[in-house]
N, C-alpha and C positions, 0 to 999 in steps of 0.2 A: 246469736241474736242479730237481726239486721239493724243498721242505723236508722233512726227515726225518719230522716229525709228520704232514704231509699224505701222505707216502708210506705210512706205517703205516696211516692211515685208509683209503686207497684200495687197499690190498693185496687181491689177488684170492684169495678162499678157495673158489672154485667147485669145486676138486678134492675137498676134504673140508671142508665148512663146520663140521662138528662140532669141528674142532681150533682154531677161532678162540677168542680169549680170552673168558671168560665175561662180562666187562663189555661187550664189543662185542656179544655175542649179545643181552644185555638191552637195550642201546641200540637196536639194530635192531628188536627185538621191540616195544619201547615206542613207537618212532616209527610203526611199522605199526599198532599197536593204536590209536594216536591217530587215524590216518587212517581206520581202521575205525569209530571213534566218530563222526567227522564224517559218514561215509556213512550210518550208522544213525540218527544224530541228525536228519538232514535228512528222514528218512521222514515224521516226524510234526510237524516244526517249523511247518508251515503250517496244521495242522488247527485251531488255536485262533484263527487270524487270517484265516480265509477271507473274512469279511465285509469286512475292510479291503482285502484284495487285490482282491476283486470291485469295491469302490468305486473303488480306484485305477486299475483297468484297464477300468472301465465294462463289467463282465461280469455275467451272470446267475448264479443259484445253480447251475444245471446245468452251466454252462460252467466255473465256478471249481472244481467238483469234479474236473475233469480235471487240475488242478495236482497233485493227489495221485495220481490214477489213472495218469497218464503216467509219473511217477517209478517207481511200483511195477511197471508193465508192463515198462519198460526194464531195471530192476534184475533182475527175475526171469529175463530172457533172458541177461544177462551172467554171472550167478553160475555156472551150469554150463559156460559157454563159457570161463571164466577159466583152467581147467586146460589146455586146448589152447593158448590164447594164451601162457600162461607157458612151455610147452615150446618154442613157436616163437620168442618174443621174449626169453625169460629172465624170471625173476621180477623182477629189478631193473628192467628197462626197461618191463615191463608195469605194475608198481606206480607207477613214476615218471610214465609217460604217463597212467595213470588218474588219479593225483592232480592232475597239471597240468590235464587236461581237466575234472576235477571242479571245480577252482578256477575255471577260465575260464568254465564253464557257470554256476557260482554267481554270478560277476560279471555275466554276461549276464542271468541271471534277475532280478537286482536292477535292471538297466537296461531291463527289458522295457517295451515301449510299447503292447502289446495282449495280449489273452488268448491269441491264437494264438502270438505270440512266446514268451510265458511257458510255454505247454504244450510247445512245441518244445524250449526250453532246459531245462525240467525233465526231459524224456525223456532228453536228452543227459546231464544231471547224474546221473540214476538209472542209466543204462547204464554210465557211466564209474565211478561210485561203487560199483557192484555188483561190480567186479573186486577191490576192496580187501578185501572181507569174507572170502572163502574163502582168499585168498593169505596172510592173517595166520595162519590155522589151519595151513596147509601149512608155512609157514616155522617156526612154533613147534614143530611135531613133527619138523621136519628138524634144527633146531639143538640141541634139548635132549633129554636122556634122564634116567632115574632120577627123583630127587626134584625136580629142576628142571622136568622135563616135567610133573609132577603139578600145577604151578602154572599151566600154560598154559590148560587148559580152565576153571579157576577164574577167571583174569583175564579171558579172552575171554567167558566166560559172564556175568560182571558187566557188561562193556562192552555185550554184546548186549542186556541187559535195561535197564540204566540209560539208554542213549542214546535209544531210542524212548520210554521212560517220561518222561524229562526234556524231550523235544521240545515237547509242547504248552504246558506251563507256561512254559518258557524262551522259546518263540516269542511267547506272549502278553505276557510281560514286555518283551521287546525291542520289540514293536510299540507297547506303551503308552509306553515311555520314549523311543524314537526314532521309527521308522516301519517299515512292513512290508518295505521294500526292504532294511533292515539284517538281515532274516532270512537273506539270502544273502550280503551283504557281509561278515558276520562270518567266513565261511569263507576269505576270500582270503588274509590274512596267514598263518594256520596252514597252509593248503594249500601255499603257496609254500615255507614253511620245511620241511615234511615232504618235499616233492618234492626239494628241494635236498640235504637231509641223506641221503635214501635213494639219490640218484644217486651219492653219494660212498661210502656205507657198505655198501649192499645188494649184495653180490657172492657169491652162494651157488650159482649154476648158470650154465650157458652157454645161448646161443640156438641154435636149429635152424631157420633161416629157410626151409629146404627144405620144411618142413611146410606153409608158406603156399601153396606151389605145388600141393599135393595136397588142398586143401580140398574136402570134399564139400558143395557148395553146396546140394544138395537136403536134406541132413541139417540144415544150418544154417537154411535157410528153414523146414523142418518144425518145428524146435525153436522158432523165433521165433514162428511162427503158433500153435503149441500153447500155449506159456507165456503169450504176450501175450494171446491170445484167452481163455485160462482166467482170467487176472487181471482182464481187462475184465468178464467175466461175473460173477465173484465180487464185484468192486467196485461195479458198477452194478446188478446184479440186485436187491438189496433195495430199491433206489429206484424200479425200473421194472418191477415185476411179473414178474421173471425171464423165462421163455420166452414169456410173453404179449407181450413187446415184440419187435418184428420184428428190430431191430438186435441185441439180446442173443441171440435164437435163431440168427441168422446167425453171430454170433461163436462160439457154442457148437458149432455144426456145423463151422465151420472149425477150431476147436481140436481137436475129436474126430478129424477127418481128419488134422490135423497130428500128433496123438499116434500114430496108426497108422503113418504114414510115418516118424516119428521112431524108433519101435521097429524098424521094418524096416531102416532105415539103420544103427541102432546095432548090429544083429546081423550084417548082411551087407555093410556098406561096408568097403572095404579101408583107408580112412582116416577113421574116424568122428570127428566133432567132439567128441562126448561118449561116453566109454567107460563101459559099465554093468558092467564086469567086477567092480567092487567088491561088487556085490550077490551075487556067487557065494559070498562069505563070510557064513555065517549070522549071525555076530555083528554085522557091519556092517549087514546087512538089518534085524535086530531093533532095533539102535541107531537106525537111520534112522526106523523106525516110532515109536519112543519120541520122537525129535526132532520128528516130525510132530505127535504129541499134545502135547508140551511147547510147540511153537510155537502150536498152537491155544489152549491155556490161557493162555500168557504174553501173546500179543498181544490175545486176547479180553478178558482181565481188565484189561490196560492201557487198552483201549478202553472197557470198561463202567463202571469206577469213575468216571472223569472225566465220562462221559455221565450217570451217576446224579447226581453232585454238581451238574452244570450244569442238568439238566432237572427234577430233583425238589427239590433244595435251593436252586437259583439261585445257586450259587457263581460267583465270578469266576475268571479263569484263574490269578491269583496264589493265591487260596484253594485252588483245586484242586491246584496244585503243592505247597502247604504240607501238604495232607492226604495226598497219595500219596507224599511224599518218604520216608516211613518204610519203604517197600518197599526202596528203595535202601540205607538204613541197615542193615536186616536182612540184605540180600545181602552187604554188605561184611563184616559180622560172620561170616556163614556161609562166606565164601570161604576163610578160613584153615582152618576146620573141615573143609570139603569137600576141600581140597588135602591135609590131613594124613590124612584117612580113606582117600583114594584110594591111599595107599601101604600101608595096613594091612588094609583090608577088601575082601572080594569085591565087585566092582562091582554084582553082582546084588542083594546085601543093601542096598547104598547106594541104588540107584535104587528099590528097594521102599519104603524109608523115605521117600525124596523124593516119590514118587508118592502115597503114603498121606498124608503131611503136606499136600501140595498139595490133595488131595481134601478133607481136613479143613478147610483154610482156605476152600475154596469152599463147603463145607457151612455153615460158620459165617457166611459172607457171605450165604447164602440166607435168613437170619433178619432181613434188613434191614427197617426200617420207613421211612416218609417223614421221620422225624426223626433218622436216623443222621447223624453228622458225624465229626469227627476222632477223638474218643475212642472212639466205638462201633466205628469201622473199624480202630482201632489194632492190636488183637490179631490179627484175621484177616489184615491186610495184612503184619504182621511175620512171622506164620507162613508166609505165601505167599512172602515174600522169602527167608526162611531155606530153605524147601523147594525153591525154584527151583535153588539151587546144588547141592543134593543130587540133583537130576534132571539138570542140565546136565553137571556134571563127569563122572559115570559114563557118560553117553550119548556124550560126545565121546571119552572114553578108550576105550570099547568099539569105537567106530566107526573111529578113526584110529590107535589104539595099535599095531595089528599090520599096518598098511599099509606096504608097501615104499616107500622114499623116492621112486622114480620114479613111483609111482602116487598120491602124496599130493595132488597138485594136482587130479586128476580126482575122487578120493574126497572131498576137502574141498568141492569145488563141489557134488557131489551131496548131501552131508550138509547143507550150508547151504541148499541148495534145498528140502530136505524141511522145514526149520524155517520158511522163508518161505512155502512152500505151506501149511503148517499154519496159519500166521498169517493168510494171505489167506482160507483156508477158514473159519477160526474167526471172523474179524470178520464175514464175510458171513452165516454161519449164525446167530451170536448176534443179529445185527441182525434177521434174519427171525424167530427165536424171540421176540425182545423185542416186535416188532410184533404177532405172533399172540397171545402170552400176555397182553399188555396189553389187547388187544381182548376176549379171553375174560374177563379179570378185570373189565373195565369192564361187560361184559354181566351177569356174575354179581352185581356190586354193584348195578346197576340193578334186576335181578330181586329181590334181597334188599330193596331199598328199596320195591319194589312190594308186597311181602308185609308190610312194616311202615310203612304209609303215615302213620299218626298221628305217630310220632316225627319223620318227615321233614318233615311239615307244620309241626310245632312248631319244628323247627330253622330252616325257611325263614322262618317268621313272626318268629322272634327276630332273624335276619339282616336281614329287612326293616325291623324296628324300629331296628336300628343304622344302616341305610342312610338312614332318614328324617332322621337328624341331618345328613346330607350334602345331601340334596335334599328339597324339600317335596312333590314330585310322588310320590304314593303308588304309581302304576303303575310309574314309573321305579325307585323303591326296591325294589318287588317283583321287577322284572326284574334289578336288580343283585344281589339276594339269590340269585336262581336261578342267575345266572352264577357267583357265588362258590361256590355249592354244586357246580356242574358242574365247576369247576376243582379243587375238593377231591377229587371223585370221580375225575377224570382223574389227579391226582397219586397217589392211593392205588392206582389200578389200575396205573399205571406202576411204582410200587414193588413191587407184587406180581409184575408181569412180570419185573422184575430178579431177584427171588427165585427164580422158576421157572427162569430161564436159568442162574443159578449152581448150582442143584440138578442140572440136567441135565449141566453141565460136571463136577460132582463125580462123577456116575455114570460119565462117560466115563473119568476118571482111574482110578477103581476097576476098570473093565473092562480098562484097559491092564495092570494087574497080572497078568492071566492069562498074558501073554506072557513074564514074567520067568523062570519055571522052564525055558523052552525055550532060553534063552540059554546059551552056553558061554563060559568065559573065553577071551579072545583070546590067541594065542601071541605071543611077542615078535617084532618085525620082524627081518628079516635084517640083518646089519651092512652098512654102506655098500659095502664091497668086494664082498660077495656079491650085493648088489642090482644092482650094475653088471656 
């Protein structure tokens, strides 16, 4: 016979999970949110340590980039698939299995012996970790209602932004203190704890194994080709001339064909892997578009600021982490505000303020010079962190607040997919913008120097005189002076390129405001009994 305490913990609440004690609800939700944090944290954890990983596995720069690409491709496929698998296996066993496989693949990543093994294990890690992200949203909206439900998008929004933002700096610190293999070993103990605890506590629905016998394999394959191909194009395109590269062009063609077949199967299959019925609700559709834009701005800004600090200011990973940490601080402060407002204010007003403040923060950042550091970036970053929660909370509430319980898994998968797609598109697009705008800025600076040759010659001569103190060779001193001037021009052109990119992103957020008046407040979801 089981002890009474264990019997209470393992009690089955799948008939009506809303009746379980509040403390148990928050315990389950907290455990799952921690699992979501691990999955999102690992997206960017390798980005600051790619050189060390490449050296440890004897890989080239192009090869090590696949450590990131493989994770993102696999994760993108799993996110919309998680709704179907949760119905077939139950939320409990899908989350536990995902957490265990994520933990195992993390261990295997740390034990990798070649770049091929690393890429394979990272793909498995991304695929299994991808299931945990939408499941937390679905469970949160299933368990809670009223004021408690208002906390769900605020908490998960904070996790969704903090985890990938902390990844690069934390990864750089772990690599400096220990070594790159510990980037993956740190997941093992937390992963095992979360899996064990959820196996005991997470009992909110039942399994329907018969669904696995009716899988539409064509739909599954089409979705995998579409999403993985799209992620590959977006991730590798900026580095390899987009469709000018034969492999990227082939992946783009395969993704387009997969997308057409995916839509055909979604509409006409008797047992679709991913249901698109949620898009029939205008509020969900508009909220998904907002999530796409938010994902674009969120992940692009997370990518751009560290890039600026590294390339223009020459900051270390630790200095970058210290500089961007204020975004998370501002988010934590705005979480309470956003949760409180979501109970009192029309979501359309709230997201209008959020998008406007986000655009303002991007516009302020577009005034950067090559000398900006922590203090200059403080106000724009804190404003962006505060605005993020005023964007995320209403978009999540509008998207999932009126979805019936039996459709929450599929709707959550689609909604989270839109954010990740926005992030993938955003990072790819801003990298291309940055390359183009920096080249244009460099050409304009060179042209301006041609029109003002005398001051340039004086500056070069002054630099050469300083270099003469280092080397007695006059020709070498002149060459060193010209090289220094060229680096200054390149740095200033890069700073101007960053400014142009942030300005374009600000215009995009302003354009998104046009959609707000077309949204309609979502009706309350039917009660559990009516839903069944």
